[in-house]
N, C-alpha and C positions, 0 to 999 in steps of 0.2 A: 082258838078260832081256826076255821077251815081256810087254808090258804088257797088262793086262786091265781092262776097264771096271769101275768100282765097282758093287756091287749097289745097286739102287734103294733110297732111304731109306724110302719108303712105297710098297710094292708095290701095295697096293690103291688108294691115293689117296682113300679114303673114311673113314679112321679118324681118331682123335684123336692129335695129336702130343704127345709128352711129352719135353720137353727137346730136345736136338739129335740124339738117336740112336734114339728109341723111337716106335713107332706102335702104338696100341691100337685094335683093331677089334672091336666088339660088335654083335650083331644078335639076332634071335629064336632062332637055332640055337646061340648060345653066344658065345665070344670067342677072340681070338688076339692075341698080342703079338709084334711084330717088332722086333729090335735090329739096326740097320744093315742092314735088309732080310732078315735071317735069322729064320725062324719059331722062337721059343723056348718059347712056352707056348700051349696050346690047352685049352679046357674047353667042356663041353656046357652047354646051358641048364639052369639050376637048380643047377649044380655050384659053389656059393658058396665051398667050401673051396679049390678049385683057383684060382679067381679071386683069392682073398685071398693064396694062396701066390705067384701071379705078381707081385702088388704088393710083397710082402715081398722076393721075390728081386730085383726091380729096385732096391729100396732097398739090399740087401746088395751088389749089384754096383756101386752108386753110378752107375747109368745116368743119373740125374737127381736134382736136389735133392728132399728129402722133400716140401716144399709143392707142387712141380710134379707129382710122382707122385700125391699125394693129390687134387689138383685133377683130374687126368686120370681117376682112378677114381671121382670124385664123392664123396669122403669128406673128413673133416677130417684135418689133420696129426696130431692127437692119436690119432685112430683108427688111422692107419697105424702109428704107433709102438707102440700097444697090440697090434696084430696081430703085429708083429715080436717083441715081448717074449713073446707067447704061443707063437710058433713056436720061438724060442730055448729056451724052457722045456720044451715038450712035443712039439716037432716039428709035423708037419702036423696031427696030431690036436688040437693046441691051437687050430687055426683052425676047428674044427667049430662051426657056429652053433647056438645053443641057443634054445629057446623063451623069448621075453621075457614079463615080467609074471608073474602068479600061475600056479603050476603045477597048480592044481586048478580045479574048476568054481566059479563064483561062487555065493555064498550068497544073492544078491539075486534071489529069484524074485518072482513077481507078488504073492504073499501078504505077503511081508516088505516089499516096496516100499510096498504099501498101508498096512501097519502104521506104517512110518516116516513116511509122509505124514500120517497121522492124528495121530501123536505131535507132529510139528512144527506141525500146524494147531492143536493144543491150547496152543501157546505155549512148549513145552519148547525148551531150547537144544540144540545139536548134541551136547554131551557127555551131557546127561540123556537125550536120545532114543537115543543109542548104548548107554547103560547099560541102558535099559529093553528095547531090542530085542536086546541081546546081540551087538552088532557094534561095529566101530570107528567113530570120528568120520569117517574118510575114507569109509567105506561109507554113512554118513548123507548126506554131501555128494553122493556118487555117486547114491544113491537118489533124491535130490531133483531130479536131472536126467533121470530115467527115467520113462517112461509105465508105470503099474502093469499095464495091460492087455496091452501088447506086450513090456515089458522093454527097449525100445529108447529112445534119446534122444528127449525130447519135441520136437515140431515147434515152430517159431516161433509159428505161429498158436495152438497149444494153450497155449503159455506166456502169450501176450498175453491169452487169454481168462481164464486162472486168476489172473493177477497183479493184485492190487488197485492202485488208483491211488495213487501216491506223491507226496509233497510234496518240493520241493528241500531238500537237507540231511538227509533221513531215510535210514536204512540201506536198501541195495538188497535185493531179495528173494533168497532162497537160490538160486533157479533162475537161472543166468547168462543175461544178455540176448544173448550171442553165444557162439559156440563157443570153448572154451578155446584159448589160444595155446600152441604148443609152447615148451618152456623152452630158452633159449639156442641157437636154431638157428644153424648156421654161416652167416656172411654170404655174400652172393652172390659167386661166384668172379669175379675181375676180371683174370684172367690175360691175356686178349686185349687189354684196355685198357693193362695195364702193358707188354706187349710193344710196342704201338703207341707208348706214351709214350717208351719207351727208344730208339726209332728216330726220334723227333721228329715222329711223325704224329698226335699227340694234344695239343691245347692244354690241356685240363683235363678230368678225370673228373668226371662228374655224380654227385651223391649217389644211392645206391640202397639202399632199406631193405627188410629182411626181417622179416616178422611173427614176433615172438618175445616171450617173457615173461621176467621176472626179469633185465632188462638193467641192469647197473650204470651209474651216472652219468646215468640217465634224467632225474633231477631238474634237471640242468644245462640241459635244454631249456626250463625255465621262464624262463630269461634271454633267450631269443631276441626276444620282443616289446620288451624294454627295449634290447637290442642294436640293434634296428632303429630305436628312438626316438633313439639317440645318433647315427645316421647314419654310423657308423664305416665300414661297407662302401662307402657312396657317397663319403665323403671320401677313402678309400684309393684307390678307382678313379679319382676325379677327379684325385688327385695323382700316381698312379703308372701308371694305365692298366691294365696287366696284367703278369704274370710271364712268364718264358720258358716255352715249351711243356713240359708235364710232367704226370704223373699227378695230383699235388696242385697245384691251381690257387690263385688268389688268394682266392676265397671260402672254400675249405677251410682255407687258412693263417690267415685272419682268425678263423674260428670256432675253430680248434684253439688259437690263442693266447689268445683271450678265455676260452673255456670251461676250458682248462687252468689259467688264472690263477684263475678262480672255484673250481676244484677244489682250490686251495691249493698249486699248483705253478707259480709265475709264471716261473721260469727255465727255459731250454731243457732242461737236464739233468733237470728234473722229469718229463719224458716217460718216463724210465726207471722212475719210481715209479708209473706208471699202466698198467693192463693194456691193451696196444695193441689187442687184439681187442675188448675191452669198450668202450674209449673210441672205437674206430673205428666201432662200431655207431651211436652218436649223431651221428657225422659223415657217415654214409651211405657209409662205406668198409669194405673188408674188414679193414683195420687202420689205426691211426693212424700218423702220421709218426714216424720215428726221430729221435734227437737231431741227428744230422748233417744230416738233411733239414730239420729246423726251423731250424737255424742257417744253412744254405745259403740258405733262402728269406728269412730276415731280413737276411742280408748282401746279398742281391740288392736288397732295397728300400733298404738304407743306401747302396749303391753309386750309386744314382740321385741322392742328395743333395737330396731333397725333403722332409725331415722337417719343416722350418719351414713349408712349404706345407700339409702334413697337419695340423699343430697349429693353424695359422691357420684352416683349413677347419672343424675340429672346434670351435674356439672361436667362430667366426662362427655356426655352427649352434646352439651352446649358448646364445649371447646372443640370437639371433633367437627362440628358443623361450621365453625368459624374458619374460613379459608382466607389466605392472603389476598388483599385487594389488588386489582390491576391498575388502579389509578396512581398508587404510590408504593413505597417500599415498606409500608407497615405490615408486619406479619401478624402479631397477636399483641393486643394491649389489654391489660387488666388493671383495675383500680382496687385498692385494698383500703378499708377504713373500718374503724370501730364504731359501734352503736350502743348507746346506753339506754337500756329499756327500764324506765323508771317504774317503781312499785308504790302504790298508794294504800296498800292494805295495812293490817295490824300485825302481821308476822314480823319477827325480829330478823331482818335481813341486813347484809352488809351494805355499805354506802359506796357510791362511785361519783366522781365529779362529772356533772352534766354540763357540757359546753353550751347546750341550748338554754338551760335554766340558770347557768352561771353560778352554781353552788352544788355541794355534794348532796345526793339524794339516795334513799334506798333503791337499789337497782341491781340488775344483772348485766353483764357485758357480753356483746356479740361481735364477732369479726365477720365482715361481709366482703365478698369479691364480686366485682361487676365487670362487664365487658366495655368496649369502647363507646357503646351507646348508652351506658349507664344501666343496662338491664342486669339484674342479679344473676349470678352464675352459681355461687356456692356460699355457704355460711357455716360457721361453727360457733359454739359457745366458748367465749374467751375465758381463760383461767382468771380467777380473782386477782386483782392488783397487778395484772400483766400489762406492760407498756406495748405500744404499737411495734417497737423494735423487736420485742420478744415474740409477738404474734407473727410478725413477718418471718422470723427465723423458723417458727413452728409451721407456718403455712406453706412456704415455698417447696419443701420436699413433697408435700401432698399435691400441690398444684403441678409439679413436674410429673408426678405419677399420673395425674388426670389428663394432662396434655398428651402423654404417650409418645413423644418424640423429643429430639434435642434442639428444636428450633429456639432461637432466642426470643425472649418475651419482654416487652416493655411494661414495667410494673410501676404504676403511679400511686403516690400517697402524699399526705400532708407533712408539715414540719414536725409533727409528733414522732415521726419515724426517722428523724435526723440522727445519723450515726455513720461517720466516715468508714469505720470498720465494717459496718453492715453493708454499705455501698460496695466495698471491695469484695466481700464474701458473696453478695448477690451477683456481681459481675462474673465472678469465677464459676458460679453455678448456672450461668446461662440466662440470667435476668438482668435487664438494663434498668436501673432505678431511674425514676423521674419524679423529682420533688423540688420544692422551693428551698433556697439556701437560707439557713438559719443564722442569726447573729449579724454582726456588723462586718463589713469588709470594704476594701478600697473601691471607689467608683471606677468604672471603665471609661476610657478616654472618649469624649463626645465624638471624635472623628471616626470612630468605628461603627457608629449607628447608621442604619439605613432603613428605608421603607421596604416591607415584604408583604406578601399576600398568599392566601391559601384558599382553595376551592374544595368544599366538602362534598360528600356523596350525593347531596341534593342539588348541587350546582350553585350553592350560596357562596359568594366571595367574602372572605374575611381579610381585612387590611389592618396591618399593624405599622404605625408610623415610624417608630424608632426602636430598632432591634439590633443588638450586637452579638456576634457569634465568636466566642473566645474559649480558651482552655485555662483551667486553674489546677493547682496542686494542693491536695488535702493530705493531712497527716493524722495518724492515730497511733496509740500506744503510749507507754509511760515515758517520762522525760529521759532523754538520752537513748531511747530505743524506739524512736518513732519509725513508722513505716509510711512511705509516701506513695501516692499514685495520682494520676491525672484524671480529670473529668471534664466533660464539655460543659461550658457555661453559656447560657442564652440570657442576655440582659435586656431589660426594657426600661424606658423612661416613662413614668406615670405621674399623675398629679399627687402631690403630697397631702396627707391627712392633716387634720387640725393640729394634733399634738406635734407632728414633725415640723409644721410651719412655725408653731410657737417656739419650738426648741432650737431650730436651725435658721429660721427666717427664709427658707427656700420654698418655692412654689412647686417644685418637682423633686422626685427622688428616683433612684434606681432599684429595681427588684431583679433577682437572679434565679434562673432555673438551672438545676444541675441534672446531668444524665451521662451515662456511658454510651448511649447510642450515637453512632457517627454517620448513619445512613440517611436519616430523615432530614429534610431541610429545616432551617430555623423556624420558618413560619408554621410548619406543621407541629413542631415541638411546642411552640407557644399555644397553638390551638388545642393540642391534646392535654396540656397542663391546665388550661382554662376549662376544658370540658370535664375535668374531674368533678365539677359542681353538679354534673348529671347524676353522679352517685349520691351526693347530698340531696338533690332534688327527689331521688327515689325514696329516701327516708321520709322526707316531708310528705310526698304524695301517698306513700304506702301507709303512713300514720293516719291520714285522713280517710283513705278509700279502701285499704286492705288490712286494717286492724293490726298494724305492725307491732304496736305496743300493748295490744289487748291481752288480758289475763284469761287465756282459754282454759286454764286449769288453776284451781285454787289450792292444789296440793303443794306441800313443801316438805323438805327433808332436813334432818339435823346435819349441819356442816361438820367437816372433819376437825375435831377439837385439837388434833396434833399439828395441824397445818400452821406453818410459821408465818406470822403477819407482822407488819411494822408495829413497834412498841410506841403507843401514844405518849408515854412519859419522855421518850427520847425527843420527840418534837417539842414538847413543852420545855424541856431543859435547853434545847437549842435556841428557842425563842428568848429564854431568860439570858443565856450567854450572849446572844447577839445584842440584846437590849443593853446589857452592861458594857459590851464593847463599844457601842455607840455613845454611852454615857462617858466612858473613859476618854474617847476622842474629843467630845465636847468640852469636858473639864480641862483636858490638856491644852486645847486651843485657847480657852479662856485664861489659863495660867500663863501661857506664852504671851498673850496680849498684855497682862498685868506686869510680867517681868520686863517686857520691852518698854513699857511706860516708865518703870523704875530706872532702867538703864538709859533713858533718854530725857534727862531733866531739861528744864528751860535754860536758855543762855544766862550765865552768871549765877545759876543755882547749883549748890553742892548737895549731893545725896550720898549718904553712906548706906551701902547694902550689906546686911549681916546675914549669917546663916539662919538665924532665927526667922528673919523676914522671908527668906526663901523656903524654909520648911513650912511656915504657915501658908505660904502661897501654894505650895505643892501638896499640902495635906489632903485636900479633897481628891486629888488625882491618885495619890498613893492608896487611899481608902477604897476608891473605886477599882483600882487595879487588883487589890487584894480580893475584893468580892468577885472580880472577873476570873481570877485564878481559881478560886473555890468553885465557881460555876462551871468553868472548863473541866476541872477535875471530876465534878459530879456528872457532867455530860459524858465524859469518856467512860465512866464506871457503869453507865446504864446500857443494858443490852439493846442492840439494834432491833432484833426481832424476838417475839415470844410466841408460845403456842396459842392458838386461837382460843382454847378453853380458858386461858388466864386473862386474855384481853376482853373477850366478849362471850362469856359462857352462854350456851343455849342458842347461838346464832344459827339461822336456817338458810337454806338455799331453795329457790323456787324450782318447781318441776320444769324440766326442759325438754323431755322426750316428745310430749304431745305438741309443744310449741314448735319444735323443729319439723315435725310432720306437717303441721299446718303452714309453716313457712314454705315448705316445698310446694304445696298446692297453691299458695298465694303468689309465690314467685312465678309459677307457671301461668297463672291468670294474668299477672302483669306482663309477662313476656308475650302472651297471646295478644294483649292490647297493643304492645309495641309492634308486633308483626303486622297487625291490621293497619296501624297508623303508617308504617313504612309502605305498605301496599297502596294506600290511598295517596301518599305523597309522590310515589315514583311510578305507579302503574295506571293512574286514572287522570282524567283531564280536569279535576276539581281545582279551580284557580285559587281558592282560598285555603288550600291544603296546608300551606306553610305555617299558617297561624290557627287554623280551625280543624286540623286533622283529628285531634283528640276529641273535640266536641262532636265532630261528625261520627266517629266510631261509637261514642257513648250513645248518641241518638239512634244509630243503626241497631245496636244491641238491645235497645228497649222497644223496638218495633213489634207490632202484632202482625199476624199473617196467617196463611193457610198451610196446612199439611196435607199432602196428597200421596198416599202410599198405594194407589190402585194399580200402578204399573209394577209388575214383578221386578224385584232387584233395584228399585228406585224409590227414593223418598224425596219428593219435590217440595221445596219450600218457596212459597209465593209470598213475598213481603209487601206490606203496605208502603205506599210512597212516602218520602220525606216531605217536609213542609214546602221546600222550594224545588223548582224544576231542575236547577243545576245540581243540587244535592241528589235528587232522585236519579238523574242520569249517571252521576258518579257512583251511586249505589249499584246501578245496573252494571256498570263496568266492573265493579268489585265482585258482584255476583258471578259474572262471566269468568273472572280469574279463579274464584274459589271453586266453581263447578269444574273447571279444567283440572283441578287436583284429583278429582274422582275419589274423594274421601268416603270411606265406608262408615256408616254409623256404628259405633262400638256395640258389639254383641249381636249384630245382624249382618245380613249380606246386602243391605240396601245402600246404594251409592247416592250421596247427597247431591241434589241439583237445585241451584238457587235461581230465583227470578224475581223481578219486581213487577207488581201489577201495573199494567198500562204501558210497559216497555216490551219491545220485541226481544226474544232470545235468539242467540245465534248458535248455541251448542246443539 
């Protein structure tokens, strides 16, 4: 056959390409559509129906995907599908454009506008003014934006002349200070950048914002100053550098993960429960990432194997920003605790004892470090079967390196870390241990107890009725070679539990706190030890809201088969030996009772005790002692530890690199929440902040609002009011504080400026 050259894809070369087959050419004379070089649609200028029909026909022919066709015609995908539905229902007549807005003339003439202005000037509300003038409330709001003489929108100069001077925190005047923003404008099309990213010619798309009102998730932008304060972006870039070239870069990935977590969806699949277009608006994108993109970006970070570097960098920044307080002598306080992350899958993993569930479960161990407020600072994956004593020895050199100086650190932990030798070693390394005393000890004299009190950073007074401040001497080491050292002991008298009351008959008991710190008053020592529960509360809160125990990856790896683990046969042999020892004691006691009865006859009665009688009496005891000796010998012969491959062949360990990466992001999100809560409690006049600050912050982060990027170098965020007046005023005060930080939106040169609708701004 005679071959012929293909028709030119774009005959004019000056049109808009739509997909791989379509060219759209539009000018002042009308428009044309070419498919594979063939002219298929033509319309004259002003023929909107034919233009719509061309778009619908391209969609019906599947000449290109709907989003691509919509972008080419300058409309939204929803509008394109609405046109197609109208054409399918009523044919081309369904595409006829109709006049928008009111179908009749406006009632707002000059006389009515003047009347409404006078009614409002008299102090009437919008509803009362509308009832008096016989119009709707919308008409009243509209009339207040118009000039009575011309019927047109009032100029900025006229508004400034008629607007009275307002004080911060007072309601804004009815006449808006700027032109109203359109509602939910379509984001800026990013087709060109997406095509460039798909071919590897774009490293990262920069955020681009469109002026729009009623944007969902706008309240999440309140978190950006706190996100910057955590230095998360700097630490991620320092540890990982950058991601592979793509439309969504490192900055967008960081913001998406943190803001999605604050929105209540910490896991990647939570992206399906957020509107991609709405969430994308606050990211400066045409839409947010899909789940597969989110997971791919996270896996890319995990593949670099630098999660430990990221956590260390975050911890170092957190500790560097923790300065000694001026109210007391506390320099730096850290809490250390272990966390059991249980596993419910089918993989063969090792077991750990869960104090929350009260029995061993398949799990992995993590060691967490928190600051005085309970906010997470650092975490590492604990080694299998390692006690808290061993973890403290492993962590303290790392913490000293992260602190960067030689200041003494008060380090709190629970009774699991009890070890007098550890206390001595920590004190020599510059750490003051703070823990509960373990075991029984003599009570402190009641005469040494007195009432003490402590005032925390929020001004709350904590009173403790009976506290004694003494010193004790602890010893460690083998018998005859003990080493002794002194520690400070803070004792309290508290109500006894049920078991103690039943055992001793006492209604109260003494509990003791041990530390080597001699600078802090006794009341603050008690407060700091009690505040260790803040760390436990973080585990509980993060488990519910930040996916602390979620399985973000289902990968697992074969455990080291040569690793030495406790021999389970040793434990069984010990149980058997202990049971036989208890049996020997019981039989011996019974034999003693029988022998005593033989040796104590009734008055006047004669009893002859023979060796045979004694042998028969002690025979069960001798048999049990023989069994005990054999069991003890068998116990000693069993190895204490064996290679893991012999004890539990095929055991696996769960993937931890990705989990640590996401821990870093979620720790930052939690710390952002805590920073905002602290600002609300200390820098605003919100009277319910002591009990409702967390609720207030969660409500504020879920607010909708307006984004206004029309001023160069500024991104103004106008938030909708909260349900109550006092909460709205507090939100306005918070916005003033956050605006004062002059935080720049990541990836842009725009300074964030916050304001609440209906409240005056002072910045």
